[in-house]
Backbone as XML, in Angstrom:
<?xml version="1.0"?>
<chain id="A" units="angstrom">
  <residue number="1" name="UNK">
    <atom name="N" x="-12.182" y="-45.214" z="45.536"/>
    <atom name="CA" x="-12.325" y="-44.420" z="44.322"/>
    <atom name="C" x="-10.990" y="-44.167" z="43.691"/>
  </residue>
  <residue number="2" name="UNK">
    <atom name="N" x="-9.928" y="-43.788" z="44.478"/>
    <atom name="CA" x="-8.632" y="-43.541" z="43.901"/>
    <atom name="C" x="-8.115" y="-44.842" z="43.247"/>
  </residue>
  <residue number="3" name="UNK">
    <atom name="N" x="-8.405" y="-45.989" z="43.825"/>
    <atom name="CA" x="-7.908" y="-47.286" z="43.292"/>
    <atom name="C" x="-8.509" y="-47.490" z="41.850"/>
  </residue>
  <residue number="4" name="UNK">
    <atom name="N" x="-9.773" y="-47.150" z="41.710"/>
    <atom name="CA" x="-10.376" y="-47.353" z="40.422"/>
    <atom name="C" x="-9.799" y="-46.354" z="39.388"/>
  </residue>
  <residue number="5" name="UNK">
    <atom name="N" x="-9.493" y="-45.139" z="39.863"/>
    <atom name="CA" x="-8.979" y="-44.153" z="38.983"/>
    <atom name="C" x="-7.593" y="-44.530" z="38.473"/>
  </residue>
  <residue number="6" name="UNK">
    <atom name="N" x="-6.747" y="-44.981" z="39.438"/>
    <atom name="CA" x="-5.346" y="-45.392" z="38.999"/>
    <atom name="C" x="-5.365" y="-46.720" z="38.200"/>
  </residue>
  <residue number="7" name="UNK">
    <atom name="N" x="-6.304" y="-47.563" z="38.507"/>
    <atom name="CA" x="-6.441" y="-48.775" z="37.730"/>
    <atom name="C" x="-6.855" y="-48.470" z="36.259"/>
  </residue>
  <residue number="8" name="UNK">
    <atom name="N" x="-7.642" y="-47.447" z="36.093"/>
    <atom name="CA" x="-8.106" y="-47.066" z="34.804"/>
    <atom name="C" x="-6.956" y="-46.431" z="33.996"/>
  </residue>
  <residue number="9" name="UNK">
    <atom name="N" x="-6.106" y="-45.628" z="34.736"/>
    <atom name="CA" x="-4.963" y="-45.027" z="34.091"/>
    <atom name="C" x="-3.958" y="-46.051" z="33.705"/>
  </residue>
  <residue number="10" name="UNK">
    <atom name="N" x="-3.729" y="-47.066" z="34.536"/>
    <atom name="CA" x="-2.769" y="-48.129" z="34.136"/>
    <atom name="C" x="-3.311" y="-48.819" z="32.883"/>
  </residue>
  <residue number="11" name="UNK">
    <atom name="N" x="-4.627" y="-49.097" z="32.882"/>
    <atom name="CA" x="-5.218" y="-49.783" z="31.725"/>
    <atom name="C" x="-5.157" y="-48.985" z="30.444"/>
  </residue>
  <residue number="12" name="UNK">
    <atom name="N" x="-5.321" y="-47.684" z="30.582"/>
    <atom name="CA" x="-5.385" y="-46.786" z="29.372"/>
    <atom name="C" x="-4.187" y="-45.808" z="29.404"/>
  </residue>
  <residue number="13" name="UNK">
    <atom name="N" x="-2.997" y="-46.300" z="29.718"/>
    <atom name="CA" x="-1.868" y="-45.409" z="29.866"/>
    <atom name="C" x="-1.458" y="-44.740" z="28.573"/>
  </residue>
  <residue number="14" name="UNK">
    <atom name="N" x="-1.597" y="-45.466" z="27.479"/>
    <atom name="CA" x="-1.230" y="-44.887" z="26.160"/>
    <atom name="C" x="-2.123" y="-43.697" z="25.804"/>
  </residue>
  <residue number="15" name="UNK">
    <atom name="N" x="-3.450" y="-43.872" z="25.953"/>
    <atom name="CA" x="-4.319" y="-42.794" z="25.685"/>
    <atom name="C" x="-4.089" y="-41.580" z="26.583"/>
  </residue>
  <residue number="16" name="UNK">
    <atom name="N" x="-3.824" y="-41.905" z="27.843"/>
    <atom name="CA" x="-3.575" y="-40.800" z="28.793"/>
    <atom name="C" x="-2.285" y="-40.055" z="28.374"/>
  </residue>
  <residue number="17" name="UNK">
    <atom name="N" x="-1.234" y="-40.789" z="28.056"/>
    <atom name="CA" x="-0.004" y="-40.248" z="27.629"/>
    <atom name="C" x="-0.146" y="-39.396" z="26.371"/>
  </residue>
  <residue number="18" name="UNK">
    <atom name="N" x="-0.903" y="-39.807" z="25.385"/>
    <atom name="CA" x="-1.152" y="-39.025" z="24.167"/>
    <atom name="C" x="-1.888" y="-37.760" z="24.584"/>
  </residue>
  <residue number="19" name="UNK">
    <atom name="N" x="-2.883" y="-37.865" z="25.441"/>
    <atom name="CA" x="-3.622" y="-36.629" z="25.787"/>
    <atom name="C" x="-2.765" y="-35.663" z="26.573"/>
  </residue>
  <residue number="20" name="UNK">
    <atom name="N" x="-1.874" y="-36.104" z="27.411"/>
    <atom name="CA" x="-1.023" y="-35.229" z="28.218"/>
    <atom name="C" x="-0.037" y="-34.534" z="27.273"/>
  </residue>
  <residue number="21" name="UNK">
    <atom name="N" x="0.572" y="-35.306" z="26.354"/>
    <atom name="CA" x="1.575" y="-34.740" z="25.413"/>
    <atom name="C" x="0.835" y="-33.744" z="24.488"/>
  </residue>
  <residue number="22" name="UNK">
    <atom name="N" x="-0.347" y="-34.069" z="24.042"/>
    <atom name="CA" x="-1.069" y="-33.158" z="23.128"/>
    <atom name="C" x="-1.430" y="-31.861" z="23.863"/>
  </residue>
  <residue number="23" name="UNK">
    <atom name="N" x="-1.925" y="-31.952" z="25.083"/>
    <atom name="CA" x="-2.252" y="-30.695" z="25.811"/>
    <atom name="C" x="-0.963" y="-29.887" z="26.064"/>
  </residue>
  <residue number="24" name="UNK">
    <atom name="N" x="0.090" y="-30.552" z="26.364"/>
    <atom name="CA" x="1.378" y="-29.849" z="26.640"/>
    <atom name="C" x="1.842" y="-29.130" z="25.365"/>
  </residue>
  <residue number="25" name="UNK">
    <atom name="N" x="1.659" y="-29.747" z="24.170"/>
    <atom name="CA" x="2.021" y="-29.106" z="22.915"/>
    <atom name="C" x="1.156" y="-27.930" z="22.630"/>
  </residue>
  <residue number="26" name="UNK">
    <atom name="N" x="-0.153" y="-28.027" z="22.867"/>
    <atom name="CA" x="-1.018" y="-26.873" z="22.617"/>
    <atom name="C" x="-0.683" y="-25.746" z="23.525"/>
  </residue>
  <residue number="27" name="UNK">
    <atom name="N" x="-0.413" y="-25.988" z="24.778"/>
    <atom name="CA" x="-0.025" y="-24.885" z="25.693"/>
    <atom name="C" x="1.273" y="-24.304" z="25.310"/>
  </residue>
  <residue number="28" name="UNK">
    <atom name="N" x="2.271" y="-25.161" z="24.904"/>
    <atom name="CA" x="3.563" y="-24.606" z="24.505"/>
    <atom name="C" x="3.465" y="-23.724" z="23.289"/>
  </residue>
  <residue number="29" name="UNK">
    <atom name="N" x="2.656" y="-24.165" z="22.328"/>
    <atom name="CA" x="2.485" y="-23.374" z="21.101"/>
    <atom name="C" x="1.822" y="-22.010" z="21.433"/>
  </residue>
  <residue number="30" name="UNK">
    <atom name="N" x="0.861" y="-22.030" z="22.352"/>
    <atom name="CA" x="0.200" y="-20.770" z="22.805"/>
    <atom name="C" x="1.181" y="-19.802" z="23.422"/>
  </residue>
  <residue number="31" name="UNK">
    <atom name="N" x="2.071" y="-20.319" z="24.304"/>
    <atom name="CA" x="3.066" y="-19.509" z="24.939"/>
    <atom name="C" x="4.110" y="-18.994" z="23.916"/>
  </residue>
  <residue number="32" name="UNK">
    <atom name="N" x="4.449" y="-19.826" z="22.979"/>
    <atom name="CA" x="5.422" y="-19.436" z="21.994"/>
    <atom name="C" x="4.866" y="-18.319" z="21.050"/>
  </residue>
  <residue number="33" name="UNK">
    <atom name="N" x="3.609" y="-18.458" z="20.643"/>
    <atom name="CA" x="3.028" y="-17.418" z="19.769"/>
    <atom name="C" x="2.728" y="-16.126" z="20.580"/>
  </residue>
  <residue number="34" name="UNK">
    <atom name="N" x="2.430" y="-16.185" z="21.846"/>
    <atom name="CA" x="2.253" y="-14.995" z="22.672"/>
    <atom name="C" x="3.553" y="-14.281" z="22.815"/>
  </residue>
  <residue number="35" name="UNK">
    <atom name="N" x="4.628" y="-15.020" z="22.982"/>
    <atom name="CA" x="5.953" y="-14.384" z="23.085"/>
    <atom name="C" x="6.383" y="-13.771" z="21.787"/>
  </residue>
  <residue number="36" name="UNK">
    <atom name="N" x="6.042" y="-14.354" z="20.652"/>
    <atom name="CA" x="6.371" y="-13.900" z="19.327"/>
    <atom name="C" x="5.661" y="-12.556" z="19.116"/>
  </residue>
  <residue number="37" name="UNK">
    <atom name="N" x="4.360" y="-12.492" z="19.421"/>
    <atom name="CA" x="3.578" y="-11.269" z="19.263"/>
    <atom name="C" x="4.077" y="-10.130" z="20.113"/>
  </residue>
  <residue number="38" name="UNK">
    <atom name="N" x="4.489" y="-10.475" z="21.399"/>
    <atom name="CA" x="5.081" y="-9.487" z="22.262"/>
    <atom name="C" x="6.393" y="-9.011" z="21.743"/>
  </residue>
  <residue number="39" name="UNK">
    <atom name="N" x="7.202" y="-9.900" z="21.164"/>
    <atom name="CA" x="8.465" y="-9.455" z="20.611"/>
    <atom name="C" x="8.306" y="-8.540" z="19.442"/>
  </residue>
  <residue number="40" name="UNK">
    <atom name="N" x="7.336" y="-8.713" z="18.561"/>
    <atom name="CA" x="7.080" y="-7.838" z="17.503"/>
    <atom name="C" x="6.698" y="-6.422" z="17.982"/>
  </residue>
  <residue number="41" name="UNK">
    <atom name="N" x="5.832" y="-6.374" z="18.930"/>
    <atom name="CA" x="5.448" y="-5.077" z="19.461"/>
    <atom name="C" x="6.618" y="-4.322" z="20.146"/>
  </residue>
  <residue number="42" name="UNK">
    <atom name="N" x="7.383" y="-5.118" z="20.871"/>
    <atom name="CA" x="8.532" y="-4.483" z="21.606"/>
    <atom name="C" x="9.594" y="-4.056" z="20.604"/>
  </residue>
  <residue number="43" name="UNK">
    <atom name="N" x="9.818" y="-4.812" z="19.528"/>
    <atom name="CA" x="10.846" y="-4.419" z="18.584"/>
    <atom name="C" x="10.438" y="-3.101" z="17.801"/>
  </residue>
  <residue number="44" name="UNK">
    <atom name="N" x="9.152" y="-2.966" z="17.513"/>
    <atom name="CA" x="8.732" y="-1.769" z="16.845"/>
    <atom name="C" x="8.958" y="-0.566" z="17.746"/>
  </residue>
  <residue number="45" name="UNK">
    <atom name="N" x="8.499" y="-0.671" z="19.032"/>
    <atom name="CA" x="8.691" y="0.433" z="19.917"/>
    <atom name="C" x="10.130" y="0.772" z="20.180"/>
  </residue>
  <residue number="46" name="UNK">
    <atom name="N" x="11.000" y="-0.216" z="20.283"/>
    <atom name="CA" x="12.440" y="0.029" z="20.502"/>
    <atom name="C" x="13.119" y="0.637" z="19.271"/>
  </residue>
  <residue number="47" name="UNK">
    <atom name="N" x="12.718" y="0.230" z="18.106"/>
    <atom name="CA" x="13.297" y="0.671" z="16.820"/>
    <atom name="C" x="12.929" y="2.191" z="16.647"/>
  </residue>
  <residue number="48" name="UNK">
    <atom name="N" x="11.654" y="2.482" z="16.844"/>
    <atom name="CA" x="11.198" y="3.877" z="16.664"/>
    <atom name="C" x="11.795" y="4.767" z="17.743"/>
  </residue>
  <residue number="49" name="UNK">
    <atom name="N" x="11.916" y="4.260" z="18.942"/>
    <atom name="CA" x="12.471" y="5.068" z="20.057"/>
    <atom name="C" x="13.978" y="5.307" z="19.856"/>
  </residue>
  <residue number="50" name="UNK">
    <atom name="N" x="14.696" y="4.313" z="19.233"/>
    <atom name="CA" x="16.153" y="4.383" z="19.080"/>
    <atom name="C" x="16.515" y="5.436" z="18.052"/>
  </residue>
  <residue number="51" name="UNK">
    <atom name="N" x="15.651" y="5.691" z="17.081"/>
    <atom name="CA" x="16.002" y="6.674" z="16.127"/>
    <atom name="C" x="16.034" y="8.115" z="16.701"/>
  </residue>
  <residue number="52" name="UNK">
    <atom name="N" x="15.145" y="8.335" z="17.667"/>
    <atom name="CA" x="15.215" y="9.627" z="18.350"/>
    <atom name="C" x="14.656" y="10.795" z="17.578"/>
  </residue>
  <residue number="53" name="UNK">
    <atom name="N" x="13.870" y="10.482" z="16.600"/>
    <atom name="CA" x="13.313" y="11.563" z="15.739"/>
    <atom name="C" x="12.182" y="12.317" z="16.497"/>
  </residue>
  <residue number="54" name="UNK">
    <atom name="N" x="12.086" y="13.547" z="16.218"/>
    <atom name="CA" x="11.010" y="14.329" z="16.785"/>
    <atom name="C" x="9.816" y="14.476" z="15.864"/>
  </residue>
  <residue number="55" name="UNK">
    <atom name="N" x="10.080" y="14.326" z="14.574"/>
    <atom name="CA" x="8.995" y="14.344" z="13.565"/>
    <atom name="C" x="9.335" y="13.377" z="12.469"/>
  </residue>
  <residue number="56" name="UNK">
    <atom name="N" x="8.336" y="12.924" z="11.756"/>
    <atom name="CA" x="8.432" y="11.972" z="10.653"/>
    <atom name="C" x="7.884" y="12.559" z="9.432"/>
  </residue>
  <residue number="57" name="UNK">
    <atom name="N" x="8.526" y="12.302" z="8.313"/>
    <atom name="CA" x="8.110" y="12.824" z="6.990"/>
    <atom name="C" x="7.509" y="11.659" z="6.217"/>
  </residue>
  <residue number="58" name="UNK">
    <atom name="N" x="6.236" y="11.797" z="5.842"/>
    <atom name="CA" x="5.536" y="10.725" z="5.183"/>
    <atom name="C" x="4.854" y="11.337" z="3.916"/>
  </residue>
  <residue number="59" name="UNK">
    <atom name="N" x="4.651" y="10.426" z="2.938"/>
    <atom name="CA" x="3.895" y="10.747" z="1.753"/>
    <atom name="C" x="2.413" y="10.935" z="2.104"/>
  </residue>
  <residue number="60" name="UNK">
    <atom name="N" x="1.696" y="11.713" z="1.305"/>
    <atom name="CA" x="0.215" y="11.852" z="1.512"/>
    <atom name="C" x="-0.498" y="10.526" z="1.238"/>
  </residue>
  <residue number="61" name="UNK">
    <atom name="N" x="0.122" y="9.628" z="0.445"/>
    <atom name="CA" x="-0.492" y="8.353" z="0.139"/>
    <atom name="C" x="-0.261" y="7.324" z="1.197"/>
  </residue>
  <residue number="62" name="UNK">
    <atom name="N" x="0.595" y="7.600" z="2.164"/>
    <atom name="CA" x="0.954" y="6.577" z="3.187"/>
    <atom name="C" x="-0.224" y="6.386" z="4.157"/>
  </residue>
  <residue number="63" name="UNK">
    <atom name="N" x="-0.603" y="5.165" z="4.334"/>
    <atom name="CA" x="-1.658" y="4.832" z="5.315"/>
    <atom name="C" x="-1.280" y="3.443" z="5.935"/>
  </residue>
  <residue number="64" name="UNK">
    <atom name="N" x="-1.755" y="3.316" z="7.132"/>
    <atom name="CA" x="-1.433" y="2.081" z="7.857"/>
    <atom name="C" x="0.022" y="2.017" z="8.276"/>
  </residue>
  <residue number="65" name="UNK">
    <atom name="N" x="0.583" y="0.849" z="8.282"/>
    <atom name="CA" x="1.958" y="0.666" z="8.663"/>
    <atom name="C" x="2.866" y="1.173" z="7.608"/>
  </residue>
  <residue number="66" name="UNK">
    <atom name="N" x="4.070" y="1.581" z="8.020"/>
    <atom name="CA" x="5.090" y="2.093" z="7.083"/>
    <atom name="C" x="5.892" y="0.910" z="6.687"/>
  </residue>
  <residue number="67" name="UNK">
    <atom name="N" x="5.605" y="0.297" z="5.593"/>
    <atom name="CA" x="6.340" y="-0.914" z="5.163"/>
    <atom name="C" x="6.982" y="-0.703" z="3.782"/>
  </residue>
  <residue number="68" name="UNK">
    <atom name="N" x="6.530" y="0.231" z="3.016"/>
    <atom name="CA" x="7.109" y="0.362" z="1.630"/>
    <atom name="C" x="8.318" y="1.309" z="1.668"/>
  </residue>
  <residue number="69" name="UNK">
    <atom name="N" x="9.313" y="0.933" z="0.980"/>
    <atom name="CA" x="10.526" y="1.759" z="0.887"/>
    <atom name="C" x="10.333" y="2.790" z="-0.165"/>
  </residue>
  <residue number="70" name="UNK">
    <atom name="N" x="9.676" y="2.512" z="-1.308"/>
    <atom name="CA" x="9.593" y="3.400" z="-2.385"/>
    <atom name="C" x="8.528" y="4.429" z="-2.250"/>
  </residue>
  <residue number="71" name="UNK">
    <atom name="N" x="8.358" y="5.086" z="-1.048"/>
    <atom name="CA" x="7.312" y="6.075" z="-0.850"/>
    <atom name="C" x="7.691" y="7.425" z="-1.449"/>
  </residue>
  <residue number="72" name="UNK">
    <atom name="N" x="8.990" y="7.749" z="-1.373"/>
    <atom name="CA" x="9.465" y="9.073" z="-1.816"/>
    <atom name="C" x="9.999" y="8.978" z="-3.251"/>
  </residue>
  <residue number="73" name="UNK">
    <atom name="N" x="9.895" y="10.064" z="-3.983"/>
    <atom name="CA" x="10.521" y="10.116" z="-5.306"/>
    <atom name="C" x="11.946" y="10.498" z="-5.109"/>
  </residue>
  <residue number="74" name="UNK">
    <atom name="N" x="12.821" y="10.050" z="-5.971"/>
    <atom name="CA" x="14.226" y="10.388" z="-5.925"/>
    <atom name="C" x="14.408" y="11.886" z="-6.242"/>
  </residue>
  <residue number="75" name="UNK">
    <atom name="N" x="15.107" y="12.673" z="-5.426"/>
    <atom name="CA" x="15.154" y="14.135" z="-5.735"/>
    <atom name="C" x="16.080" y="14.423" z="-6.887"/>
  </residue>
  <residue number="76" name="UNK">
    <atom name="N" x="15.839" y="15.493" z="-7.550"/>
    <atom name="CA" x="16.726" y="15.927" z="-8.593"/>
    <atom name="C" x="17.420" y="17.212" z="-8.155"/>
  </residue>
  <residue number="77" name="UNK">
    <atom name="N" x="18.596" y="17.402" z="-8.549"/>
    <atom name="CA" x="19.374" y="18.573" z="-8.106"/>
    <atom name="C" x="20.125" y="18.450" z="-6.824"/>
  </residue>
  <residue number="78" name="UNK">
    <atom name="N" x="20.522" y="19.501" z="-6.197"/>
    <atom name="CA" x="21.284" y="19.407" z="-4.997"/>
    <atom name="C" x="20.362" y="19.507" z="-3.751"/>
  </residue>
  <residue number="79" name="UNK">
    <atom name="N" x="20.667" y="18.811" z="-2.732"/>
    <atom name="CA" x="19.780" y="18.935" z="-1.539"/>
    <atom name="C" x="19.995" y="20.216" z="-0.820"/>
  </residue>
  <residue number="80" name="UNK">
    <atom name="N" x="18.998" y="20.736" z="-0.187"/>
    <atom name="CA" x="19.148" y="22.016" z="0.552"/>
    <atom name="C" x="19.876" y="21.704" z="1.895"/>
  </residue>
  <residue number="81" name="UNK">
    <atom name="N" x="20.433" y="22.739" z="2.522"/>
    <atom name="CA" x="21.135" y="22.543" z="3.777"/>
    <atom name="C" x="20.247" y="21.983" z="4.883"/>
  </residue>
  <residue number="82" name="UNK">
    <atom name="N" x="18.982" y="22.282" z="4.862"/>
    <atom name="CA" x="18.015" y="21.739" z="5.875"/>
    <atom name="C" x="17.854" y="20.267" z="5.835"/>
  </residue>
  <residue number="83" name="UNK">
    <atom name="N" x="17.995" y="19.709" z="4.569"/>
    <atom name="CA" x="17.729" y="18.290" z="4.360"/>
    <atom name="C" x="18.969" y="17.445" z="4.660"/>
  </residue>
  <residue number="84" name="UNK">
    <atom name="N" x="20.087" y="18.037" z="4.961"/>
    <atom name="CA" x="21.371" y="17.332" z="5.220"/>
    <atom name="C" x="21.147" y="16.435" z="6.473"/>
  </residue>
  <residue number="85" name="UNK">
    <atom name="N" x="20.422" y="16.832" z="7.417"/>
    <atom name="CA" x="20.193" y="16.016" z="8.635"/>
    <atom name="C" x="19.445" y="14.799" z="8.350"/>
  </residue>
  <residue number="86" name="UNK">
    <atom name="N" x="18.497" y="14.837" z="7.374"/>
    <atom name="CA" x="17.607" y="13.733" z="7.148"/>
    <atom name="C" x="18.223" y="12.673" z="6.141"/>
  </residue>
  <residue number="87" name="UNK">
    <atom name="N" x="19.283" y="12.971" z="5.521"/>
    <atom name="CA" x="19.818" y="12.024" z="4.459"/>
    <atom name="C" x="20.209" y="10.716" z="5.090"/>
  </residue>
  <residue number="88" name="UNK">
    <atom name="N" x="20.523" y="10.597" z="6.306"/>
    <atom name="CA" x="20.864" y="9.273" z="6.886"/>
    <atom name="C" x="19.619" y="8.388" z="7.086"/>
  </residue>
  <residue number="89" name="UNK">
    <atom name="N" x="18.408" y="8.956" z="7.103"/>
    <atom name="CA" x="17.208" y="8.153" z="7.346"/>
    <atom name="C" x="16.496" y="7.787" z="6.084"/>
  </residue>
  <residue number="90" name="UNK">
    <atom name="N" x="16.722" y="8.495" z="4.976"/>
    <atom name="CA" x="15.910" y="8.258" z="3.837"/>
    <atom name="C" x="16.522" y="7.112" z="3.015"/>
  </residue>
  <residue number="91" name="UNK">
    <atom name="N" x="15.730" y="6.156" z="2.577"/>
    <atom name="CA" x="16.216" y="5.050" z="1.831"/>
    <atom name="C" x="15.844" y="5.293" z="0.331"/>
  </residue>
  <residue number="92" name="UNK">
    <atom name="N" x="16.808" y="5.268" z="-0.527"/>
    <atom name="CA" x="16.465" y="5.475" z="-1.966"/>
    <atom name="C" x="16.397" y="4.128" z="-2.599"/>
  </residue>
  <residue number="93" name="UNK">
    <atom name="N" x="15.318" y="3.989" z="-3.446"/>
    <atom name="CA" x="15.158" y="2.701" z="-4.107"/>
    <atom name="C" x="15.624" y="2.757" z="-5.556"/>
  </residue>
</chain>
C-alpha cells in the first residue's frame, strides 16, 4: 500500500507540491492575521494604561471607539487652574 501511495506522489509531484504550498500559505496568513489582531488589542490596552488617567472626559455625542480628534470645541478665554493638568492630553484641531 505504501508503494502505491509513493508511486502516486512521484507521478503527481507537481500537484502535490502546489497543494502543500497552498495549504502552507493559508495557514501562514491565518497566523499572521491572528497576530495582527492580537497586536491591535494589546496596543490599545498598553496605550490607555500608559496614560495613567483615573477619569476620561468625553463629549455627550461620543459613542463607540474614540477615534475623532475634533470632539471638543476650542475654549475661549483663560483656562481655569483645575484644567491645567489636562492640557497635555487634549488635542486641539
